[in-house]
C-alpha positions, 0 to 999 in steps of 0.5 A: 945304116953304116956306109958299107952295110949291104943293106937288109932283105925285106918282106915282099909282102910289104908291096903286093898291094901294089903290085897286084892292085896298083896305083895312080900316077899323076905326073903334073901333080908330082912336078908341082910339089917338086917346084914348091919344095924347091921354092921354099928351100931355093937357097939349100938346093942351089948350093947343093947342085953346084957342089955336083956341078963343081964335082962333075968338072973336077971329076971330068979334068982328071981323065980315067980317074975321074970317071970312076970317082964320078961312077963312086960318087954320083949315087951318094950325091944324088941320093941327097936330093931325096933325103932332103925331100923326105926330111921336107915332107915329114916336117923336119928341119932341113940341115945342109949336111942332110944332102951329104947323108946319101953316104950313109948308103954308099955301098948299096947306092954304089952297087945297084948303079953299077948293076942297073948301069951294066944291064940297062947298057945290055938291053940298049945293046941287044934290042934297045926297048929292054933297055929303056924297060928297064931304064924306067923300072929302076927308077925307084931303087934309090928310094928303097935303099934309103927308105927300106934300108933295103939291099941293092939287088931287092930293091931294083927288083921291088922297082921294076915290078912295082913300076911295071904295073903302070909302067907306061905312066911312070915312063911319061913321068920320067920323059917329063923329068928328062925334058925339064931337065933338058931345057935346064941345060939348053937355058945357058946350062944354068937352068940346070940348077933349078931343074936338077933339084925340081926334078929331083924332088918330084921323083922323090914326092911321086915315090913318097905318093905311090909306095909311102914312106916307111922311115922317118929318119934318113 
């Protein structure tokens, strides 16, 4: 997929079994698997996380322009964790360059980040609860863009519809990931080098267990 392709429409009937029949969520198992994945590739994951932190620090020092730059780079950078996790889960060899393949999906990831950010912010501004619902509902958006080459709006809506079926369970899972990362930040900030990749891998594993992987190339 070229970086500035909008993505493609995907037959929604592919996901009717999830929106109709539901699915199981095993949050602790996803985190455990995420930890094992991180531990087996600790050097690559910490190295990439250091790059993300360096980009974030550099952007913060550039004030307004830095904020715009970070907004553009955030989604494809963080998508690198997902691509790495997908490759590991399918038994493919992980190359450090794989972490940067999120930029192959730059436009739909950027548009999804922008649109979901605006919509969730409006939801929080209005009544808070709609904001929380949507923030959790859009949790699988990045994975649909990467795995199905899906255009950003369909990815957002597909994620929301599937998550809604087991919203409370996914909310508890998202809350668990938040707490883990918060503990990483509180550990003098150094802990985030571990918690960021572990929680990102756990989220990718959750997508694979709930939806299943469609592609073998990312």
